[in-house]
Jmol script that loads the backbone (N, CA, C; Angstrom):
load data "model"
ATOM      1  N   MET A   1     122.927  96.818 121.267  1.00  0.00           N
ATOM      2  CA  MET A   1     121.687  96.921 122.008  1.00  0.00           C
ATOM      3  C   MET A   1     120.472  96.711 121.081  1.00  0.00           C
ATOM      4  N   ARG A   2     120.543  97.316 119.890  1.00  0.00           N
ATOM      5  CA  ARG A   2     119.428  97.179 118.944  1.00  0.00           C
ATOM      6  C   ARG A   2     119.245  95.721 118.531  1.00  0.00           C
ATOM      7  N   LYS A   3     120.357  95.015 118.296  1.00  0.00           N
ATOM      8  CA  LYS A   3     120.280  93.601 117.917  1.00  0.00           C
ATOM      9  C   LYS A   3     119.640  92.785 119.031  1.00  0.00           C
ATOM     10  N   LEU A   4     119.945  93.126 120.262  1.00  0.00           N
ATOM     11  CA  LEU A   4     119.371  92.419 121.399  1.00  0.00           C
ATOM     12  C   LEU A   4     117.858  92.633 121.452  1.00  0.00           C
ATOM     13  N   LEU A   5     117.415  93.855 121.224  1.00  0.00           N
ATOM     14  CA  LEU A   5     115.974  94.140 121.227  1.00  0.00           C
ATOM     15  C   LEU A   5     115.261  93.395 120.110  1.00  0.00           C
ATOM     16  N   VAL A   6     115.878  93.352 118.929  1.00  0.00           N
ATOM     17  CA  VAL A   6     115.296  92.621 117.807  1.00  0.00           C
ATOM     18  C   VAL A   6     115.206  91.137 118.148  1.00  0.00           C
ATOM     19  N   MET A   7     116.255  90.603 118.746  1.00  0.00           N
ATOM     20  CA  MET A   7     116.285  89.183 119.113  1.00  0.00           C
ATOM     21  C   MET A   7     115.192  88.871 120.136  1.00  0.00           C
ATOM     22  N   VAL A   8     115.015  89.734 121.110  1.00  0.00           N
ATOM     23  CA  VAL A   8     113.974  89.541 122.118  1.00  0.00           C
ATOM     24  C   VAL A   8     112.590  89.581 121.472  1.00  0.00           C
ATOM     25  N   ALA A   9     112.383  90.505 120.546  1.00  0.00           N
ATOM     26  CA  ALA A   9     111.096  90.605 119.851  1.00  0.00           C
ATOM     27  C   ALA A   9     110.808  89.340 119.051  1.00  0.00           C
ATOM     28  N   VAL A  10     111.807  88.852 118.332  1.00  0.00           N
ATOM     29  CA  VAL A  10     111.638  87.640 117.522  1.00  0.00           C
ATOM     30  C   VAL A  10     111.330  86.441 118.412  1.00  0.00           C
ATOM     31  N   LEU A  11     112.042  86.314 119.509  1.00  0.00           N
ATOM     32  CA  LEU A  11     111.810  85.191 120.423  1.00  0.00           C
ATOM     33  C   LEU A  11     110.427  85.277 121.067  1.00  0.00           C
ATOM     34  N   SER A  12     109.967  86.482 121.357  1.00  0.00           N
ATOM     35  CA  SER A  12     108.638  86.659 121.935  1.00  0.00           C
ATOM     36  C   SER A  12     107.555  86.221 120.954  1.00  0.00           C
ATOM     37  N   ILE A  13     107.712  86.606 119.692  1.00  0.00           N
ATOM     38  CA  ILE A  13     106.749  86.209 118.665  1.00  0.00           C
ATOM     39  C   ILE A  13     106.760  84.694 118.491  1.00  0.00           C
ATOM     40  N   ALA A  14     107.950  84.098 118.465  1.00  0.00           N
ATOM     41  CA  ALA A  14     108.068  82.644 118.311  1.00  0.00           C
ATOM     42  C   ALA A  14     107.422  81.922 119.490  1.00  0.00           C
ATOM     43  N   ALA A  15     107.635  82.418 120.696  1.00  0.00           N
ATOM     44  CA  ALA A  15     107.036  81.801 121.878  1.00  0.00           C
ATOM     45  C   ALA A  15     105.515  81.901 121.808  1.00  0.00           C
ATOM     46  N   GLY A  16     105.012  83.029 121.350  1.00  0.00           N
ATOM     47  CA  GLY A  16     103.568  83.204 121.205  1.00  0.00           C
ATOM     48  C   GLY A  16     102.990  82.239 120.190  1.00  0.00           C
ATOM     49  N   ALA A  17     103.714  82.036 119.098  1.00  0.00           N
ATOM     50  CA  ALA A  17     103.253  81.119 118.060  1.00  0.00           C
ATOM     51  C   ALA A  17     103.214  79.689 118.582  1.00  0.00           C
ATOM     52  N   LEU A  18     104.217  79.303 119.345  1.00  0.00           N
ATOM     53  CA  LEU A  18     104.240  77.955 119.918  1.00  0.00           C
ATOM     54  C   LEU A  18     103.096  77.758 120.908  1.00  0.00           C
ATOM     55  N   ALA A  19     102.741  78.808 121.617  1.00  0.00           N
ATOM     56  CA  ALA A  19     101.642  78.710 122.578  1.00  0.00           C
ATOM     57  C   ALA A  19     100.319  78.454 121.864  1.00  0.00           C
ATOM     58  N   LEU A  20     100.194  78.855 120.602  1.00  0.00           N
ATOM     59  CA  LEU A  20      98.962  78.665 119.837  1.00  0.00           C
ATOM     60  C   LEU A  20      98.855  77.276 119.217  1.00  0.00           C
ATOM     61  N   GLU A  21      99.953  76.561 119.138  1.00  0.00           N
ATOM     62  CA  GLU A  21     100.015  75.266 118.466  1.00  0.00           C
ATOM     63  C   GLU A  21      98.904  74.329 118.932  1.00  0.00           C
ATOM     64  N   GLY A  22      98.085  73.872 117.988  1.00  0.00           N
ATOM     65  CA  GLY A  22      97.040  72.903 118.269  1.00  0.00           C
ATOM     66  C   GLY A  22      95.810  73.470 118.967  1.00  0.00           C
ATOM     67  N   LYS A  23      95.773  74.771 119.205  1.00  0.00           N
ATOM     68  CA  LYS A  23      94.651  75.380 119.907  1.00  0.00           C
ATOM     69  C   LYS A  23      93.749  76.123 118.936  1.00  0.00           C
ATOM     70  N   THR A  24      92.496  76.206 119.294  1.00  0.00           N
ATOM     71  CA  THR A  24      91.571  77.001 118.503  1.00  0.00           C
ATOM     72  C   THR A  24      91.853  78.468 118.756  1.00  0.00           C
ATOM     73  N   VAL A  25      91.976  79.215 117.669  1.00  0.00           N
ATOM     74  CA  VAL A  25      92.264  80.645 117.770  1.00  0.00           C
ATOM     75  C   VAL A  25      91.224  81.429 116.985  1.00  0.00           C
ATOM     76  N   LYS A  26      91.026  82.670 117.393  1.00  0.00           N
ATOM     77  CA  LYS A  26      90.194  83.616 116.655  1.00  0.00           C
ATOM     78  C   LYS A  26      91.099  84.782 116.311  1.00  0.00           C
ATOM     79  N   LEU A  27      91.214  85.068 115.020  1.00  0.00           N
ATOM     80  CA  LEU A  27      92.105  86.111 114.548  1.00  0.00           C
ATOM     81  C   LEU A  27      91.346  87.112 113.694  1.00  0.00           C
ATOM     82  N   ASN A  28      91.864  88.313 113.665  1.00  0.00           N
ATOM     83  CA  ASN A  28      91.360  89.358 112.797  1.00  0.00           C
ATOM     84  C   ASN A  28      92.573  89.903 112.063  1.00  0.00           C
ATOM     85  N   GLY A  29      92.574  89.797 110.734  1.00  0.00           N
ATOM     86  CA  GLY A  29      93.737  90.238 109.976  1.00  0.00           C
ATOM     87  C   GLY A  29      93.401  90.453 108.520  1.00  0.00           C
ATOM     88  N   TYR A  30      94.448  90.482 107.708  1.00  0.00           N
ATOM     89  CA  TYR A  30      94.294  90.758 106.281  1.00  0.00           C
ATOM     90  C   TYR A  30      94.725  89.557 105.447  1.00  0.00           C
ATOM     91  N   VAL A  31      94.028  89.348 104.336  1.00  0.00           N
ATOM     92  CA  VAL A  31      94.303  88.254 103.416  1.00  0.00           C
ATOM     93  C   VAL A  31      95.402  88.657 102.438  1.00  0.00           C
ATOM     94  N   ILE A  32      96.278  87.710 102.138  1.00  0.00           N
ATOM     95  CA  ILE A  32      97.291  87.882 101.098  1.00  0.00           C
ATOM     96  C   ILE A  32      97.574  86.515 100.496  1.00  0.00           C
ATOM     97  N   ASP A  33      97.918  86.490  99.213  1.00  0.00           N
ATOM     98  CA  ASP A  33      98.283  85.211  98.603  1.00  0.00           C
ATOM     99  C   ASP A  33      99.713  84.868  99.017  1.00  0.00           C
ATOM    100  N   ASN A  34     100.016  83.581  99.049  1.00  0.00           N
ATOM    101  CA  ASN A  34     101.333  83.124  99.489  1.00  0.00           C
ATOM    102  C   ASN A  34     102.455  83.566  98.556  1.00  0.00           C
ATOM    103  N   ALA A  35     102.171  83.703  97.262  1.00  0.00           N
ATOM    104  CA  ALA A  35     103.210  84.128  96.312  1.00  0.00           C
ATOM    105  C   ALA A  35     103.703  85.538  96.639  1.00  0.00           C
ATOM    106  N   CYS A  36     102.812  86.406  97.061  1.00  0.00           N
ATOM    107  CA  CYS A  36     103.174  87.792  97.375  1.00  0.00           C
ATOM    108  C   CYS A  36     103.573  87.982  98.836  1.00  0.00           C
ATOM    109  N   ALA A  37     103.205  87.053  99.683  1.00  0.00           N
ATOM    110  CA  ALA A  37     103.443  87.209 101.118  1.00  0.00           C
ATOM    111  C   ALA A  37     104.922  87.338 101.465  1.00  0.00           C
ATOM    112  N   ALA A  38     105.773  86.604 100.778  1.00  0.00           N
ATOM    113  CA  ALA A  38     107.211  86.636 101.107  1.00  0.00           C
ATOM    114  C   ALA A  38     107.781  88.041 100.982  1.00  0.00           C
ATOM    115  N   GLY A  39     107.311  88.801 100.017  1.00  0.00           N
ATOM    116  CA  GLY A  39     107.830  90.143  99.825  1.00  0.00           C
ATOM    117  C   GLY A  39     107.127  91.207 100.646  1.00  0.00           C
ATOM    118  N   ARG A  40     105.926  90.925 101.094  1.00  0.00           N
ATOM    119  CA  ARG A  40     105.145  91.951 101.794  1.00  0.00           C
ATOM    120  C   ARG A  40     105.051  91.729 103.303  1.00  0.00           C
ATOM    121  N   ALA A  41     105.026  90.496 103.745  1.00  0.00           N
ATOM    122  CA  ALA A  41     104.816  90.214 105.166  1.00  0.00           C
ATOM    123  C   ALA A  41     106.129  90.173 105.941  1.00  0.00           C
ATOM    124  N   THR A  42     107.120  90.908 105.466  1.00  0.00           N
ATOM    125  CA  THR A  42     108.413  90.971 106.136  1.00  0.00           C
ATOM    126  C   THR A  42     108.902  92.415 106.148  1.00  0.00           C
ATOM    127  N   GLY A  43     110.005  92.647 106.820  1.00  0.00           N
ATOM    128  CA  GLY A  43     110.622  93.967 106.821  1.00  0.00           C
ATOM    129  C   GLY A  43     109.856  94.979 107.647  1.00  0.00           C
ATOM    130  N   ASP A  44     110.020  96.246 107.299  1.00  0.00           N
ATOM    131  CA  ASP A  44     109.364  97.328 108.012  1.00  0.00           C
ATOM    132  C   ASP A  44     107.883  97.404 107.639  1.00  0.00           C
ATOM    133  N   ASN A  45     107.044  97.571 108.625  1.00  0.00           N
ATOM    134  CA  ASN A  45     105.594  97.747 108.450  1.00  0.00           C
ATOM    135  C   ASN A  45     104.927  96.670 107.604  1.00  0.00           C
ATOM    136  N   PRO A  46     105.112  95.390 107.931  1.00  0.00           N
ATOM    137  CA  PRO A  46     104.486  94.346 107.112  1.00  0.00           C
ATOM    138  C   PRO A  46     102.967  94.434 107.103  1.00  0.00           C
ATOM    139  N   ALA A  47     102.356  94.848 108.201  1.00  0.00           N
ATOM    140  CA  ALA A  47     100.896  94.945 108.230  1.00  0.00           C
ATOM    141  C   ALA A  47     100.398  95.945 107.199  1.00  0.00           C
ATOM    142  N   GLU A  48     101.080  97.062 107.051  1.00  0.00           N
ATOM    143  CA  GLU A  48     100.672  98.072 106.070  1.00  0.00           C
ATOM    144  C   GLU A  48     100.873  97.566 104.643  1.00  0.00           C
ATOM    145  N   LYS A  49     101.943  96.801 104.426  1.00  0.00           N
ATOM    146  CA  LYS A  49     102.198  96.246 103.088  1.00  0.00           C
ATOM    147  C   LYS A  49     101.116  95.223 102.718  1.00  0.00           C
ATOM    148  N   VAL A  50     100.758  94.370 103.668  1.00  0.00           N
ATOM    149  CA  VAL A  50      99.721  93.370 103.403  1.00  0.00           C
ATOM    150  C   VAL A  50      98.379  94.063 103.188  1.00  0.00           C
ATOM    151  N   LYS A  51      98.101  95.076 103.997  1.00  0.00           N
ATOM    152  CA  LYS A  51      96.847  95.827 103.880  1.00  0.00           C
ATOM    153  C   LYS A  51      96.726  96.495 102.507  1.00  0.00           C
ATOM    154  N   ALA A  52      97.846  96.855 101.898  1.00  0.00           N
ATOM    155  CA  ALA A  52      97.848  97.517 100.596  1.00  0.00           C
ATOM    156  C   ALA A  52      97.788  96.534  99.420  1.00  0.00           C
ATOM    157  N   HIS A  53      97.797  95.237  99.699  1.00  0.00           N
ATOM    158  CA  HIS A  53      97.776  94.225  98.640  1.00  0.00           C
ATOM    159  C   HIS A  53      96.425  94.215  97.942  1.00  0.00           C
ATOM    160  N   SER A  54      96.440  94.224  96.621  1.00  0.00           N
ATOM    161  CA  SER A  54      95.189  94.342  95.867  1.00  0.00           C
ATOM    162  C   SER A  54      94.469  93.008  95.690  1.00  0.00           C
ATOM    163  N   VAL A  55      93.167  93.096  95.602  1.00  0.00           N
ATOM    164  CA  VAL A  55      92.324  91.935  95.346  1.00  0.00           C
ATOM    165  C   VAL A  55      92.646  91.376  93.959  1.00  0.00           C
ATOM    166  N   LYS A  56      92.850  92.262  92.985  1.00  0.00           N
ATOM    167  CA  LYS A  56      93.176  91.829  91.616  1.00  0.00           C
ATOM    168  C   LYS A  56      94.407  90.934  91.598  1.00  0.00           C
ATOM    169  N   CYS A  57      95.443  91.346  92.315  1.00  0.00           N
ATOM    170  CA  CYS A  57      96.673  90.553  92.361  1.00  0.00           C
ATOM    171  C   CYS A  57      96.397  89.186  92.992  1.00  0.00           C
ATOM    172  N   ALA A  58      95.685  89.177  94.117  1.00  0.00           N
ATOM    173  CA  ALA A  58      95.400  87.930  94.822  1.00  0.00           C
ATOM    174  C   ALA A  58      94.587  86.952  93.978  1.00  0.00           C
ATOM    175  N   GLN A  59      93.872  87.480  92.974  1.00  0.00           N
ATOM    176  CA  GLN A  59      93.049  86.624  92.118  1.00  0.00           C
ATOM    177  C   GLN A  59      93.757  86.184  90.836  1.00  0.00           C
ATOM    178  N   MET A  60      94.939  86.728  90.571  1.00  0.00           N
ATOM    179  CA  MET A  60      95.693  86.293  89.382  1.00  0.00           C
ATOM    180  C   MET A  60      96.027  84.810  89.531  1.00  0.00           C
ATOM    181  N   ALA A  61      96.055  84.082  88.431  1.00  0.00           N
ATOM    182  CA  ALA A  61      96.233  82.626  88.475  1.00  0.00           C
ATOM    183  C   ALA A  61      97.442  82.200  89.302  1.00  0.00           C
ATOM    184  N   LYS A  62      98.603  82.789  89.055  1.00  0.00           N
ATOM    185  CA  LYS A  62      99.818  82.403  89.786  1.00  0.00           C
ATOM    186  C   LYS A  62      99.657  82.636  91.286  1.00  0.00           C
ATOM    187  N   CYS A  63      99.060  83.757  91.627  1.00  0.00           N
ATOM    188  CA  CYS A  63      98.877  84.101  93.041  1.00  0.00           C
ATOM    189  C   CYS A  63      97.824  83.216  93.695  1.00  0.00           C
ATOM    190  N   ALA A  64      96.687  83.049  93.034  1.00  0.00           N
ATOM    191  CA  ALA A  64      95.611  82.214  93.576  1.00  0.00           C
ATOM    192  C   ALA A  64      96.073  80.770  93.747  1.00  0.00           C
ATOM    193  N   ASP A  65      96.835  80.267  92.782  1.00  0.00           N
ATOM    194  CA  ASP A  65      97.325  78.888  92.857  1.00  0.00           C
ATOM    195  C   ASP A  65      98.294  78.662  94.015  1.00  0.00           C
ATOM    196  N   SER A  66      98.927  79.734  94.495  1.00  0.00           N
ATOM    197  CA  SER A  66      99.877  79.603  95.602  1.00  0.00           C
ATOM    198  C   SER A  66      99.172  79.429  96.944  1.00  0.00           C
ATOM    199  N   GLY A  67      97.871  79.685  96.979  1.00  0.00           N
ATOM    200  CA  GLY A  67      97.120  79.605  98.231  1.00  0.00           C
ATOM    201  C   GLY A  67      97.138  80.947  98.938  1.00  0.00           C
ATOM    202  N   TYR A  68      96.459  80.998 100.073  1.00  0.00           N
ATOM    203  CA  TYR A  68      96.304  82.248 100.791  1.00  0.00           C
ATOM    204  C   TYR A  68      96.775  82.136 102.232  1.00  0.00           C
ATOM    205  N   ALA A  69      96.969  83.302 102.826  1.00  0.00           N
ATOM    206  CA  ALA A  69      97.361  83.402 104.228  1.00  0.00           C
ATOM    207  C   ALA A  69      96.649  84.596 104.834  1.00  0.00           C
ATOM    208  N   VAL A  70      96.621  84.618 106.151  1.00  0.00           N
ATOM    209  CA  VAL A  70      96.092  85.757 106.888  1.00  0.00           C
ATOM    210  C   VAL A  70      97.232  86.311 107.732  1.00  0.00           C
ATOM    211  N   PHE A  71      97.452  87.610 107.623  1.00  0.00           N
ATOM    212  CA  PHE A  71      98.454  88.290 108.447  1.00  0.00           C
ATOM    213  C   PHE A  71      97.711  88.914 109.622  1.00  0.00           C
ATOM    214  N   ALA A  72      97.987  88.389 110.821  1.00  0.00           N
ATOM    215  CA  ALA A  72      97.315  88.871 112.039  1.00  0.00           C
ATOM    216  C   ALA A  72      98.295  88.818 113.202  1.00  0.00           C
ATOM    217  N   ASP A  73      98.206  89.784 114.068  1.00  0.00           N
ATOM    218  CA  ASP A  73      99.045  89.825 115.266  1.00  0.00           C
ATOM    219  C   ASP A  73     100.528  89.694 114.950  1.00  0.00           C
ATOM    220  N   GLY A  74     100.952  90.294 113.830  1.00  0.00           N
ATOM    221  CA  GLY A  74     102.365  90.288 113.465  1.00  0.00           C
ATOM    222  C   GLY A  74     102.883  88.979 112.910  1.00  0.00           C
ATOM    223  N   LYS A  75     101.988  88.050 112.566  1.00  0.00           N
ATOM    224  CA  LYS A  75     102.392  86.739 112.064  1.00  0.00           C
ATOM    225  C   LYS A  75     101.565  86.376 110.830  1.00  0.00           C
ATOM    226  N   LEU A  76     102.181  85.585 109.967  1.00  0.00           N
ATOM    227  CA  LEU A  76     101.519  85.102 108.768  1.00  0.00           C
ATOM    228  C   LEU A  76     101.044  83.672 109.007  1.00  0.00           C
ATOM    229  N   TYR A  77      99.760  83.443 108.824  1.00  0.00           N
ATOM    230  CA  TYR A  77      99.162  82.118 108.990  1.00  0.00           C
ATOM    231  C   TYR A  77      98.713  81.622 107.629  1.00  0.00           C
ATOM    232  N   LYS A  78      99.388  80.600 107.104  1.00  0.00           N
ATOM    233  CA  LYS A  78      98.974  80.006 105.830  1.00  0.00           C
ATOM    234  C   LYS A  78      97.692  79.221 106.072  1.00  0.00           C
ATOM    235  N   LEU A  79      96.787  79.280 105.107  1.00  0.00           N
ATOM    236  CA  LEU A  79      95.497  78.615 105.253  1.00  0.00           C
ATOM    237  C   LEU A  79      95.516  77.224 104.638  1.00  0.00           C
ATOM    238  N   ASP A  80      94.705  76.348 105.196  1.00  0.00           N
ATOM    239  CA  ASP A  80      94.546  75.004 104.652  1.00  0.00           C
ATOM    240  C   ASP A  80      93.714  75.076 103.369  1.00  0.00           C
ATOM    241  N   ALA A  81      93.540  73.944 102.692  1.00  0.00           N
ATOM    242  CA  ALA A  81      92.823  73.913 101.411  1.00  0.00           C
ATOM    243  C   ALA A  81      91.398  74.447 101.536  1.00  0.00           C
ATOM    244  N   GLY A  82      90.702  74.074 102.596  1.00  0.00           N
ATOM    245  CA  GLY A  82      89.340  74.569 102.797  1.00  0.00           C
ATOM    246  C   GLY A  82      89.312  76.075 103.004  1.00  0.00           C
ATOM    247  N   GLY A  83      90.267  76.585 103.748  1.00  0.00           N
ATOM    248  CA  GLY A  83      90.376  78.022 103.966  1.00  0.00           C
ATOM    249  C   GLY A  83      90.675  78.763 102.674  1.00  0.00           C
ATOM    250  N   ASN A  84      91.531  78.163 101.834  1.00  0.00           N
ATOM    251  CA  ASN A  84      91.849  78.777 100.537  1.00  0.00           C
ATOM    252  C   ASN A  84      90.598  78.933  99.675  1.00  0.00           C
ATOM    253  N   LYS A  85      89.745  77.910  99.671  1.00  0.00           N
ATOM    254  CA  LYS A  85      88.508  77.976  98.881  1.00  0.00           C
ATOM    255  C   LYS A  85      87.583  79.068  99.413  1.00  0.00           C
ATOM    256  N   LYS A  86      87.489  79.164 100.736  1.00  0.00           N
ATOM    257  CA  LYS A  86      86.621  80.177 101.341  1.00  0.00           C
ATOM    258  C   LYS A  86      87.141  81.582 101.052  1.00  0.00           C
ATOM    259  N   VAL A  87      88.457  81.763 101.094  1.00  0.00           N
ATOM    260  CA  VAL A  87      89.039  83.073 100.795  1.00  0.00           C
ATOM    261  C   VAL A  87      88.820  83.434  99.332  1.00  0.00           C
ATOM    262  N   ALA A  88      88.940  82.453  98.434  1.00  0.00           N
ATOM    263  CA  ALA A  88      88.684  82.724  97.013  1.00  0.00           C
ATOM    264  C   ALA A  88      87.272  83.262  96.825  1.00  0.00           C
ATOM    265  N   ASP A  89      86.305  82.713  97.561  1.00  0.00           N
ATOM    266  CA  ASP A  89      84.929  83.208  97.484  1.00  0.00           C
ATOM    267  C   ASP A  89      84.813  84.624  98.060  1.00  0.00           C
ATOM    268  N   ILE A  90      85.503  84.869  99.163  1.00  0.00           N
ATOM    269  CA  ILE A  90      85.485  86.207  99.764  1.00  0.00           C
ATOM    270  C   ILE A  90      86.055  87.218  98.772  1.00  0.00           C
ATOM    271  N   LEU A  91      87.186  86.883  98.143  1.00  0.00           N
ATOM    272  CA  LEU A  91      87.811  87.791  97.179  1.00  0.00           C
ATOM    273  C   LEU A  91      86.908  88.052  95.977  1.00  0.00           C
ATOM    274  N   LYS A  92      86.187  87.031  95.571  1.00  0.00           N
ATOM    275  CA  LYS A  92      85.280  87.148  94.430  1.00  0.00           C
ATOM    276  C   LYS A  92      84.115  88.091  94.736  1.00  0.00           C
ATOM    277  N   ASN A  93      83.698  88.145  95.988  1.00  0.00           N
ATOM    278  CA  ASN A  93      82.501  88.895  96.364  1.00  0.00           C
ATOM    279  C   ASN A  93      82.760  90.197  97.122  1.00  0.00           C
ATOM    280  N   THR A  94      84.003  90.489  97.430  1.00  0.00           N
ATOM    281  CA  THR A  94      84.289  91.696  98.209  1.00  0.00           C
ATOM    282  C   THR A  94      84.008  92.965  97.411  1.00  0.00           C
ATOM    283  N   LYS A  95      83.744  94.030  98.126  1.00  0.00           N
ATOM    284  CA  LYS A  95      83.500  95.335  97.506  1.00  0.00           C
ATOM    285  C   LYS A  95      84.737  96.232  97.579  1.00  0.00           C
ATOM    286  N   VAL A  96      85.803  95.770  98.266  1.00  0.00           N
ATOM    287  CA  VAL A  96      87.025  96.574  98.390  1.00  0.00           C
ATOM    288  C   VAL A  96      88.019  96.194  97.297  1.00  0.00           C
ATOM    289  N   ASP A  97      88.915  97.119  96.974  1.00  0.00           N
ATOM    290  CA  ASP A  97      89.932  96.872  95.953  1.00  0.00           C
ATOM    291  C   ASP A  97      91.231  96.327  96.541  1.00  0.00           C
ATOM    292  N   LYS A  98      91.462  96.634  97.813  1.00  0.00           N
ATOM    293  CA  LYS A  98      92.671  96.152  98.490  1.00  0.00           C
ATOM    294  C   LYS A  98      92.410  96.106  99.985  1.00  0.00           C
ATOM    295  N   GLY A  99      93.269  95.370 100.681  1.00  0.00           N
ATOM    296  CA  GLY A  99      93.141  95.283 102.129  1.00  0.00           C
ATOM    297  C   GLY A  99      91.904  94.548 102.589  1.00  0.00           C
ATOM    298  N   VAL A 100      91.756  93.296 102.168  1.00  0.00           N
ATOM    299  CA  VAL A 100      90.594  92.505 102.568  1.00  0.00           C
ATOM    300  C   VAL A 100      90.808  91.987 103.989  1.00  0.00           C
ATOM    301  N   ALA A 101      90.038  92.543 104.912  1.00  0.00           N
ATOM    302  CA  ALA A 101      90.112  92.141 106.317  1.00  0.00           C
ATOM    303  C   ALA A 101      89.173  90.967 106.561  1.00  0.00           C
ATOM    304  N   VAL A 102      89.604  90.043 107.426  1.00  0.00           N
ATOM    305  CA  VAL A 102      88.788  88.880 107.751  1.00  0.00           C
ATOM    306  C   VAL A 102      88.834  88.589 109.243  1.00  0.00           C
ATOM    307  N   ASP A 103      87.761  87.972 109.709  1.00  0.00           N
ATOM    308  CA  ASP A 103      87.718  87.341 111.022  1.00  0.00           C
ATOM    309  C   ASP A 103      87.789  85.852 110.736  1.00  0.00           C
ATOM    310  N   VAL A 104      88.713  85.174 111.394  1.00  0.00           N
ATOM    311  CA  VAL A 104      88.902  83.753 111.123  1.00  0.00           C
ATOM    312  C   VAL A 104      89.034  82.987 112.436  1.00  0.00           C
ATOM    313  N   GLU A 105      88.473  81.792 112.437  1.00  0.00           N
ATOM    314  CA  GLU A 105      88.580  80.896 113.581  1.00  0.00           C
ATOM    315  C   GLU A 105      89.083  79.557 113.063  1.00  0.00           C
ATOM    316  N   GLY A 106      90.034  78.986 113.778  1.00  0.00           N
ATOM    317  CA  GLY A 106      90.572  77.704 113.349  1.00  0.00           C
ATOM    318  C   GLY A 106      91.608  77.175 114.306  1.00  0.00           C
ATOM    319  N   THR A 107      92.320  76.158 113.851  1.00  0.00           N
ATOM    320  CA  THR A 107      93.339  75.500 114.656  1.00  0.00           C
ATOM    321  C   THR A 107      94.699  75.668 113.990  1.00  0.00           C
ATOM    322  N   VAL A 108      95.700  76.051 114.773  1.00  0.00           N
ATOM    323  CA  VAL A 108      97.044  76.271 114.260  1.00  0.00           C
ATOM    324  C   VAL A 108      97.890  75.010 114.445  1.00  0.00           C
ATOM    325  N   GLU A 109      98.518  74.591 113.356  1.00  0.00           N
ATOM    326  CA  GLU A 109      99.484  73.489 113.368  1.00  0.00           C
ATOM    327  C   GLU A 109     100.698  73.964 112.594  1.00  0.00           C
ATOM    328  N   GLY A 110     101.792  74.232 113.271  1.00  0.00           N
ATOM    329  CA  GLY A 110     102.964  74.796 112.606  1.00  0.00           C
ATOM    330  C   GLY A 110     102.624  76.199 112.140  1.00  0.00           C
ATOM    331  N   ASP A 111     102.814  76.472 110.841  1.00  0.00           N
ATOM    332  CA  ASP A 111     102.452  77.791 110.321  1.00  0.00           C
ATOM    333  C   ASP A 111     101.156  77.747 109.509  1.00  0.00           C
ATOM    334  N   THR A 112     100.400  76.642 109.647  1.00  0.00           N
ATOM    335  CA  THR A 112      99.149  76.483 108.904  1.00  0.00           C
ATOM    336  C   THR A 112      97.949  76.611 109.826  1.00  0.00           C
ATOM    337  N   LEU A 113      96.967  77.344 109.353  1.00  0.00           N
ATOM    338  CA  LEU A 113      95.721  77.522 110.078  1.00  0.00           C
ATOM    339  C   LEU A 113      94.646  76.713 109.377  1.00  0.00           C
ATOM    340  N   THR A 114      94.114  75.713 110.079  1.00  0.00           N
ATOM    341  CA  THR A 114      92.992  74.942 109.564  1.00  0.00           C
ATOM    342  C   THR A 114      91.734  75.725 109.904  1.00  0.00           C
ATOM    343  N   VAL A 115      91.068  76.209 108.877  1.00  0.00           N
ATOM    344  CA  VAL A 115      89.968  77.146 109.038  1.00  0.00           C
ATOM    345  C   VAL A 115      88.664  76.428 109.369  1.00  0.00           C
ATOM    346  N   LYS A 116      88.026  76.885 110.447  1.00  0.00           N
ATOM    347  CA  LYS A 116      86.681  76.428 110.787  1.00  0.00           C
ATOM    348  C   LYS A 116      85.670  77.426 110.242  1.00  0.00           C
ATOM    349  N   LYS A 117      85.936  78.720 110.484  1.00  0.00           N
ATOM    350  CA  LYS A 117      85.056  79.796 110.006  1.00  0.00           C
ATOM    351  C   LYS A 117      85.912  80.956 109.547  1.00  0.00           C
ATOM    352  N   ILE A 118      85.482  81.595 108.477  1.00  0.00           N
ATOM    353  CA  ILE A 118      86.153  82.812 108.030  1.00  0.00           C
ATOM    354  C   ILE A 118      85.118  83.697 107.332  1.00  0.00           C
ATOM    355  N   SER A 119      85.194  84.981 107.625  1.00  0.00           N
ATOM    356  CA  SER A 119      84.270  85.924 106.999  1.00  0.00           C
ATOM    357  C   SER A 119      84.961  87.264 106.843  1.00  0.00           C
ATOM    358  N   GLU A 120      84.517  88.008 105.851  1.00  0.00           N
ATOM    359  CA  GLU A 120      85.071  89.339 105.645  1.00  0.00           C
ATOM    360  C   GLU A 120      84.676  90.225 106.811  1.00  0.00           C
ATOM    361  N   ALA A 121      85.612  91.044 107.242  1.00  0.00           N
ATOM    362  CA  ALA A 121      85.388  91.966 108.349  1.00  0.00           C
ATOM    363  C   ALA A 121      85.464  93.394 107.820  1.00  0.00           C
ATOM    364  N   PRO A 122      84.859  94.335 108.515  1.00  0.00           N
ATOM    365  CA  PRO A 122      84.920  95.744 108.055  1.00  0.00           C
ATOM    366  C   PRO A 122      86.353  96.242 107.936  1.00  0.00           C
ATOM    367  N   ALA A 123      87.198  95.927 108.892  1.00  0.00           N
ATOM    368  CA  ALA A 123      88.616  96.298 108.870  1.00  0.00           C
ATOM    369  C   ALA A 123      89.299  95.557 109.997  1.00  0.00           C
ATOM    370  N   ALA A 124      90.551  95.236 109.809  1.00  0.00           N
ATOM    371  CA  ALA A 124      91.288  94.534 110.865  1.00  0.00           C
ATOM    372  C   ALA A 124      91.541  95.493 112.009  1.00  0.00           C
ATOM    373  N   LYS A 125      91.528  94.949 113.206  1.00  0.00           N
ATOM    374  CA  LYS A 125      91.734  95.753 114.411  1.00  0.00           C
ATOM    375  C   LYS A 125      93.192  95.939 114.705  1.00  0.00           C
TER     376      LYS A 125
END
end "model"
wireframe off; spacefill off
backbone 0.3
color backbone group
């Protein structure tokens, strides 16, 4: 029964992601670098793990070079090159040590979000 519930949840998330394909979306979530995302944006409580990710780590050369993503609505959205540059500026200027929340608007293609606008938010909803 538990496996069935997990399968239904996964299929629901996948269906939701497909519904977003090619559409303009507005998201509120947390920034994480792609190098760290694989270990944090999975398993139990991924939102809390991403929220606990430090700005210092995201700015380390290896992490910054991997690009950035936004974890919102239970999904990880990798950012395009323009979005990566904007996030690097946000990280450089933020006053928080971890859990950088953002409001982002863009277009989803596959697992990539082409960013039109992104700004730091007080906290993700």
